[in-house]
C-alpha positions in Angstrom: -5.9 39.3 -89.5 -3.8 40.3 -86.4 -0.1 41.2 -86.3 2.7 38.8 -87.1 4.3 38.0 -83.8 7.9 38.1 -85.0 8.1 42.0 -84.8 6.4 43.3 -88.1 5.6 42.4 -91.6 8.4 44.7 -92.8 10.9 42.6 -90.9 9.4 39.3 -91.9 11.7 38.6 -94.8 14.8 39.4 -92.8 13.5 37.3 -89.9 12.6 34.4 -92.3 16.1 34.5 -93.8 17.7 34.5 -90.4 15.8 31.6 -89.1 16.3 29.6 -92.3 20.0 30.3 -92.3 20.3 29.2 -88.6 18.2 26.0 -88.9 19.4 24.4 -92.1 17.4 21.2 -91.7 14.3 19.4 -92.6 11.5 19.7 -90.1 8.9 17.0 -89.5 5.9 19.3 -89.8 2.4 17.7 -89.4 -1.1 18.3 -88.2 -2.9 17.0 -85.1 -5.9 15.2 -86.4 -8.0 16.7 -83.6 -8.0 19.8 -85.7 -10.3 17.9 -88.1 -12.2 16.0 -85.4 -15.6 16.5 -87.1 -14.3 14.5 -90.1 -13.7 10.8 -90.4 -10.0 9.8 -90.0 -9.7 8.9 -93.7 -11.1 12.3 -94.7 -8.8 14.0 -92.2 -5.8 12.3 -93.7 -6.9 13.1 -97.2 -7.2 16.8 -96.1 -3.8 16.7 -94.5 -2.3 15.3 -97.7 -4.1 18.1 -99.6 -2.4 20.7 -97.4 1.0 19.3 -98.6 1.9 17.7 -95.3 3.5 14.3 -94.9 3.0 13.7 -91.1 0.0 13.4 -88.8 -0.4 13.0 -85.0 -3.6 11.1 -84.6 -5.9 11.3 -81.5 -7.8 8.3 -80.1 -11.1 9.5 -81.4 -9.8 9.1 -84.9 -7.5 6.2 -84.4 -7.9 4.1 -81.3 -4.5 2.9 -80.0 -5.1 -0.8 -80.6 -3.9 -3.5 -82.9 -7.1 -3.4 -85.0 -6.2 0.2 -86.0 -2.8 -0.8 -87.5 -3.9 -2.2 -90.9 -6.2 0.8 -91.4 -3.4 3.2 -90.6 -1.0 1.5 -93.0 -3.6 1.4 -95.7 -4.1 5.1 -95.4 -0.4 5.7 -95.6 -0.2 3.8 -98.8 -3.1 5.8 -100.2 -2.2 9.3 -99.1 1.5 9.1 -98.1 0.9 10.7 -94.8 2.9 9.1 -92.0 1.6 8.5 -88.5 4.4 10.0 -86.6 2.9 10.4 -83.2 -0.2 9.6 -81.3 -2.0 11.2 -78.4 -2.8 12.5 -75.9 -2.7 9.1 -74.2 -3.6 8.5 -70.6 -0.9 6.3 -69.0 -1.8 4.3 -65.9 0.5 2.1 -63.9 -0.8 -1.0 -65.6 1.7 -3.2 -67.4 -0.8 -5.0 -69.6 -2.5 -1.8 -70.6 0.8 0.0 -71.4 2.4 -2.9 -73.1 -0.6 -3.0 -75.4 -0.2 0.7 -76.1 3.4 0.3 -77.0 2.7 -2.8 -79.1 0.3 -0.7 -81.1 2.8 2.1 -81.5 5.5 -0.2 -82.7 3.3 -2.0 -85.2 1.9 1.3 -86.5 5.4 3.0 -86.8 4.7 5.6 -84.2 7.8 7.3 -83.0 6.3 9.4 -80.1 3.5 8.7 -77.7 2.1 12.1 -76.5 1.0 11.4 -73.0 -0.5 12.3 -69.6 1.2 9.7 -67.4 0.3 8.9 -63.8 3.3 9.6 -61.6 3.2 5.9 -60.4 3.7 4.8 -64.0 7.2 6.2 -64.6 9.2 3.1 -63.5 7.2 0.9 -65.9 7.6 3.6 -68.6 11.3 3.5 -68.1 11.3 -0.2 -69.1 8.9 0.3 -72.0 10.6 3.2 -73.7 14.0 1.4 -73.3 12.6 -1.8 -74.8 10.6 -0.3 -77.6 12.7 2.7 -78.5 9.5 4.8 -78.5 9.5 8.2 -76.8 6.9 9.4 -74.3 6.2 13.1 -74.5 4.3 14.6 -71.6 1.8 17.1 -72.8 1.2 20.2 -70.7 -2.5 20.7 -70.8 -3.1 24.2 -69.4 -2.8 26.1 -66.1 -4.6 23.7 -63.9 -3.1 20.5 -65.3 -0.7 18.4 -63.2 1.9 18.9 -65.8 0.9 22.5 -66.7 4.2 24.1 -65.9 7.8 23.6 -67.2 9.1 22.7 -63.7 6.4 20.2 -63.1 7.6 18.2 -66.1 11.3 18.7 -65.4 10.6 17.4 -61.9 8.6 14.4 -63.1 11.2 13.2 -65.6 14.2 13.7 -63.4 16.1 10.4 -62.9 14.1 8.6 -65.6 15.0 7.4 -69.1 16.0 10.0 -71.6 13.1 8.9 -73.9 10.7 10.3 -71.4 10.3 14.0 -71.9 7.9 16.8 -73.0 5.5 17.6 -75.7 5.5 21.4 -75.6 2.0 22.8 -76.3 2.9 26.4 -76.9 -0.6 27.8 -76.4 -1.3 26.0 -73.2 2.1 27.0 -71.8 1.5 30.6 -72.6 -1.9 30.4 -70.8 0.0 29.1 -67.8 2.1 32.3 -67.9 5.3 30.7 -68.9 7.8 31.2 -71.8 8.0 28.7 -74.6 11.7 29.4 -75.3 12.5 28.8 -71.6 10.7 25.5 -71.9 12.9 24.6 -74.9 16.0 25.6 -73.0 15.2 23.7 -69.8 14.1 20.5 -71.5 17.0 20.4 -73.8 17.3 16.9 -75.5 14.2 15.8 -73.5 11.9 17.8 -75.8 10.2 15.0 -77.8 7.3 16.8 -79.4 5.8 20.2 -80.2 2.2 21.3 -80.5 2.1 24.7 -82.3 -0.6 27.1 -81.2 -0.7 30.8 -80.9 -2.7 33.0 -78.5 -3.5 36.7 -78.2 -3.0 38.9 -75.1 -6.3 37.6 -73.7 -5.0 34.0 -74.1 -7.5 33.2 -76.8 -6.4 31.0 -79.6 -5.6 32.9 -82.8 -4.0 31.7 -86.1 -0.4 30.9 -85.8 1.8 33.9 -86.2 -0.9 36.5 -85.5 -0.7 36.3 -81.7 1.8 37.3 -79.0 4.3 34.3 -79.0 7.8 34.5 -80.3 8.2 31.3 -82.2 11.5 32.2 -83.9 13.4 32.3 -80.6 11.9 29.0 -79.6 12.8 27.3 -82.9 16.4 28.5 -82.7 16.6 27.2 -79.1 15.3 23.8 -80.3 17.9 23.8 -83.1 20.6 24.7 -80.6 19.5 21.7 -78.5 19.8 19.4 -81.5 16.2 18.3 -81.5 14.4 20.4 -84.2 15.0 18.0 -87.1 14.1 15.0 -84.9 10.9 15.7 -83.1 7.3 15.9 -84.5 6.4 19.6 -85.0 2.6 19.4 -85.0 0.3 22.3 -85.8 -3.0 22.1 -83.9 -6.0 24.3 -84.5 -8.8 23.8 -82.1 -11.1 26.7 -83.1 -13.9 26.4 -85.7 -14.2 22.6 -85.8 -17.2 22.8 -88.2 -15.1 24.7 -90.9 -11.4 24.2 -89.9 -9.6 24.3 -93.2 -9.4 28.1 -93.8 -7.9 28.6 -90.4 -5.5 25.7 -90.8 -4.4 27.1 -94.2 -3.7 30.5 -92.7 -1.7 29.1 -89.7 0.2 26.6 -91.9 1.2 29.4 -94.3 2.6 31.4 -91.4 4.5 28.3 -90.1 6.0 27.7 -93.5 7.0 31.4 -93.8 8.7 31.3 -90.5 10.5 28.1 -91.4 11.7 29.8 -94.6 9.8 27.7 -97.0 11.4 24.4 -95.8 10.2 21.2 -97.5 8.6 19.2 -94.7 
């Protein structure tokens, strides 16, 4: 196992206590179901419950964003008590019928945030939909070559649009783009609507959360200062080793919980 990215193991307890004392709130910590993509959706939700988590962000391969998925999602919640908090990443085209159906699904399923890759032409329509449904759209930065791969590309895209249109910060992808995750939190402010937690090493390869080069404590404190940390989905995502994902997820989740000071999610 690599080094803990918040300085050293010797300072971990001090850092943990500092972050806990500064945050003082419940965090909506969950897992991206893509981390368990080789499993059925029900098996993934069962595993998420077994990890002690109460929230999930589902991807379309597990839960297609359509009305037929709603009874299934609600039944799984009743069985495992894992809430569908967010869904994505969803392509969003400038098509009113298509987007209205997506928001109808989200409303019926209790989704609070749609993680998204919206076409630039769709923003005027999205302004109407987020206002009417009260559901946030969080633009996902998907790596260095993506159209929304940088902080400023997202800031520019959302300028002049509804406050419910903002960012889902993927920490690993942003680091791969050569940008700072705390700076993203600072620039987005209240327009940060979601978080995908990933860590990378100095070669930008994915590693278990807390063992790479990213300073998550500074980012979390900035989100707390912005007043969003207790509101937004905080979603762990582990893309490596899809055939046997649970050990890596457990390691990452343990480090997330240590950083959050043992908070009850």
